[in-house]
Structure formats: structure tokens, C-alpha cells
N, C-alpha and C positions, 0 to 999 in steps of 0.2 A: 635614697635620693627621695628629694621632694617636687611637686611638679615645675617648681623654680628653676631647680636643678637640670629635669626632665627639659625643659625646652631652653635649656642652654647648654645643654651636653647631649640634643638626641642618639648623638651617636655612639652614646655609654649603655643605652638601653640593653643590646645584645650581651654583654656581657656581667651585667646584671641577673638578667634572667638564666644567662647560664651559670652563675654560682648562685642562683636561688635568693639573691638578694632584694630579691620582688615579693608578698605575696600573689599568687598566680594562681586563678581558680577556673576550670575551664567552663565553657559556654556556650551555648548552639549560637548560630548569628552568623560564621564564619561562610559560609556559601561551600566554597570549596575546599576552603582554606582553615586551620587551624585556629578557633579562635579562645582566647579566655578574658579573664578581666585581673586588669593590676590595678593592687589596691597600693598607693603610695605610702613613704611614711606622715607624710600629715596627711592619711587620710581619702586625698586623694585618691579617683579611682580612672581610669583610661581602659579601651577597650580595645585590644590589640589583634591583631592577624598576621600569620603567616604561614610559610609553605608548608604544607604538609611534609612531616618527617622524613616518613619512605616513599616520597612519591618518587613515580616511576622516571621523570624527567624533572631537572634543576628548573627554576622558576623562571619565566621566559622574561628573557630583557624588558625593562621599562614595567613589567605589570605592575607593581602597587604603584610608581611614579605614575601610570597613568592613573590609577585611580583617586591617588590625590591631588591631579590636578583638574581632578571633575571636580571632585568635592569644593576646594578650593575656588570653582569656577563657578558653582552652583549655590556656594556664598555668599561669594560678591556680590549677589545679584542684592540684597538683602528685605529677602521674601521669604520662603518657605525654611525651617527649620530643617540646617543642615549641619553636624556636629565637626567642630574645628580638629584639624589636622594637628596633631600632638608631633607625631615620629613618621617621616617617610624615610624608608633604609630600601634595598635592592631587597633586601631580605624578612621585610617588615613593615605596617603601617600599624600606627597607635592613630587610636582617635577619642574627643574628651567624652566618656562616659556618661551617657540616657538614660536614665531611669526608668524605666518601663510600666507599663501600666493598661488597663480596659481601655479599649473603641468607646468614644463616645458620638454623640452625634455629632454636637458641639466640636469636636474637634476637627470630624469631616467637615464643616462647612469653612471653616476656619483653613483649615487645608484645602479647598477646594475654594477659595477664594488666592489662598497662597500661592496656589500653583498656578492661575493665571498673572499672576503678576515675577514669577519667575520665567513665563513664556514671553510675556511683554518685553522682560530686558532684551533677550533677543540675540543674536551672534550675527559675526561679521560676514561669515558662509556658513553653508552647510560643512558640515566635518567638525574639524579640532584643529587647533597649531600642536595637539600631542598625538602620537601616535595612539592607538585603540584597542582596548579590549573590551569584549561582553564574553561572562563567563571568564574560562580559559583559553578562548579564542580572540584571536588577532581582529581588530575590527580597521576595516582602510579610512582614516578619519582627515586624506588630503581636504586640504578646505577648496573649496569645490562653488560657484557662483549661482549651481540651479541651469533650470527650474529645480525644482524639488523632485518633481516625477522624473523625470531621466535622473534624479542621480541615484534618489531612492535605488530605481529597479538595478541602477548597475554596481554602490556601491554599499546597499542592505539585504538585496533578495538575491542576488545572482553568486556571489561571492556561496553564500550558506547551501543556496541548492545548488550548486558543484559537489563542495563536501559533500554533502546528504547522499548523491547519487552517486561519487566514490567508497563511499564508508561502506554501502550496501543498504542506506535507510531509505530513501528512495532506487526505485528502478526509475529507468528513463522516459518508459511508458507515464509512470506517476509522476514525472517531473514534468510531464506537457500543459498542466493546469499552469504551471507556475507560469511554462514559459510562453503561455495565452496570453495570461496575464501579464505580464512584462513587454508584452509587445503590442498589448493594447492599454498603455498603464494614462496617457495622454490621455484617454476618455474621461478618465475617472472626475478630473477637477481639481478643484479646492488645493491648485497649488498656491502656497503661501510663501513671504521671505522667511527665512532661516529663524524659528525660536531657539532658547536656550531650553534645551531638554536633558531630563534623566537620562533618557535611554535604554533601563533595563527594568522598567518601573511597574512589572508585576507583582502584585498584594505583599510579596513577601518582603520586596526593598520599601516597606513601610513599616515604619516605627512609631508605634501609640506612645509619646512619652508621659510619663506623672506630671507636667506641665502642662497637662490639657495641650498637646501639638502634636501635630506629625511630624516624623523626622524622617530625610531623604537618606539610605544608604545605600551602599553598592553599583552608582551609578556605572553607567558608560556614557557620560555625560558629551555631548558636542549640541550645534548646530543642525536640528533637526526640523521635524512636523510637526506640533504641538497635539494635533491629532493622535500622533505615535503614542506618548506619552499617556493618552489619555485612552487607547484602544487596548494597548499593556495591562493598564490597570484593570480592565472585566477580562483579564484571561483568567482560568481555574481557578472558576469560582466567586472572582471578585476579593473586595478586602470588605469589611463591615460598613454597613451605611454607603456604600456606593452612589448610592442614587442622591444624597445628600452632597456628596464632594462634587457631582456631577451637576448637579443642580445650580449648588452655589459657584460654580466652574463657571455654566454659561449665564449668569447674572453679574458675573463682575468681565467676562471677556467673550460675546456670544461667540457658537461657533459658525462656519460659512456651511449655507444647504449643500446638503446631503452628506452629513458628515456621520449621518449612522450607517448609509449604504459602503461607508468607506473603511466601518473598523475591522472589516475581518482581512483587506489591502493591507492595514498597517500592524492586523495583531501577526501576519503569517512572518515578517522578523523574525521575532520571538522562536517565534513556531519554528522555522526553518533553521534556527541556532539549536534549538532542541533537538529535531533530528542530525545534525551536523555532530551533538556532544556528545548524544546518549541514543542512538540510531533510530529503530524501527517501532520504538512504545511511541511517536511522535505522531507516522506514518498517515494516521487517519486523521488527524486534529490539521495537519496542513493539509489534505486533500480537501476535507472539510472548507477549510478557510480561504483555498483560494477556488474553489467553487462558487460562496457565497458571493465573494469578490466578484467573478466574474459575473456571476447576477445578477449584481448591481450598478455592473456598466453600462453605462449614461443616463444612468436613473436618475432625473435631478429632484428634490424634493425639498421643503420650505418646512423646519423644524422650527419652531417656535418656544 
């Protein structure tokens, strides 16, 4: 099986893998899925993700289709580097292989400009035309005209707050600051039309390539607020050269006044996803972000 055959007959890939007709090398980077590098007969490689063989439940309907739709949508903007989807099946996703390399300041600056270009490509509404996932959790992508603040509270904060309370990660008392934030979200300002965003842009979803570009992987893509991508990027220590990324982004497309005070608000979505998925280990991070966001409510600053 070479790349041309695979493109013409993507449905045959599982059979070739089952009968060990393709060289398969396990690799990291599959998030919650099993990941491998497949080397085809013509020497071309693809990155394949499959549902874990011994998972407690079957692959959720539309799981890989949502990721494939998001990757294609981001790639269609023609700005930031996004791997091509080669195979998208209910149980498997295969992408063109990206050779990794060390992060460089030059790649970071280019990425900052390209990310601004991606966001400028825009979206017809908040949400997307396909059902969404973030990690293993469903994400409501029902298209919504906004405004952003109301949509974000209703679709990106409250569902994962409820999951986090239901699974015991947050007590009802600990959910109070988030509920206060939801009630006052209109006070933050910063509403903008929907941007085309990655939606799960923590540093682990950046792939630094040997071509001196930063590639986006594992998206939860949808129409959202561009500050959400930038805020998520700063989580968990941030990527290498974050200051270069941010500076290049702001030079290409300046951010609205008060953006620094809104960072914890935008980060709260992904932190609540973590308490919903992984439990109380992220309880303190949720509380810290919610309280920091509330401290910033109503404060306007001019960021040069």
C-alpha cells in the first residue's frame, strides 16, 4: 500500500493493519488514543490514531469525524500549518506525517502571525456545523449567533461545571465562584465576532516541525473567541518562546483592551474540562482561575 492507493481506498487501511501489511511503530501524541507511525510501501509515513483496544467503552459516534472536520476546516484557512487528513473512518484517523524538531524563536514568531491569520479567517457563527468533542467529552457545537459572552457561559462553562460537580471533582460550594462568573460574564467586555479557533490549544497540541513551522494537532475546532486560543496556550507552563508567539500575534492583529484580565476567564473552559475528565486534581486550578477572573471583572486596561 502506497500513499496513492491509500488516498483512493482509505477504507482498506484497517484490513492492512489487522494483517500486518504495513509497518507500524507506536509513537506518543495520541492523547487518549493509541498512536502509531505507519510506513507505506513508497516510504511515505502517516500518523494514525485509533481507539484504545481495551477501552471500557466503544468509540463515541462521530469522535474521529469531528476531529477530521476540524482539521480540514482549520487547514482550509490556508494560514497556520495543519496536517492533511488522509483517512477518516469511524474507528481510525490517519494524517500526513510531520517530522518533529526542536522549537526555535523564528518558528514561534511565524506561528504567532499565522495564528492571527487563522483567527481572521472567521466563522459563520459560534460553534460549528459538526457535533464536537474536546478530549473524550462531547462539546455542544450548535451554531449560535452570540453574543460571545452569553454563548461561552452557556456552551463552554456551565456544561463542564455541571459534569465536575456530578463526578465529585467540585463541591457545590466550590462551584460558587464559577457560577458568579457566569452571572457577571457580560461585565468583562471583549465581545467580538466569531473567529476560527483551534479550541483546545494547550501547549501539547503544538507540533514543532523540522520545516521550521508550528503545526496544529488534536483540535476541538469551532467558531469562538480568539482570546480563548491564546489563553489556553499559556496553560500548564506554556510552550517554548510563548512571548515571541504572543508578540508576533499582537503585531499582526492587536488584541482588545483588557485582554490580559480576561485570560483566566478563557482558561476556565479547558480547566473545567479537566475536572470533568480527570477529577479533583484540577480543583485548585479551577478555583484559582475563577477567582482571578472575578478580580478582573469590570477592569479595563489599555495594553500597548
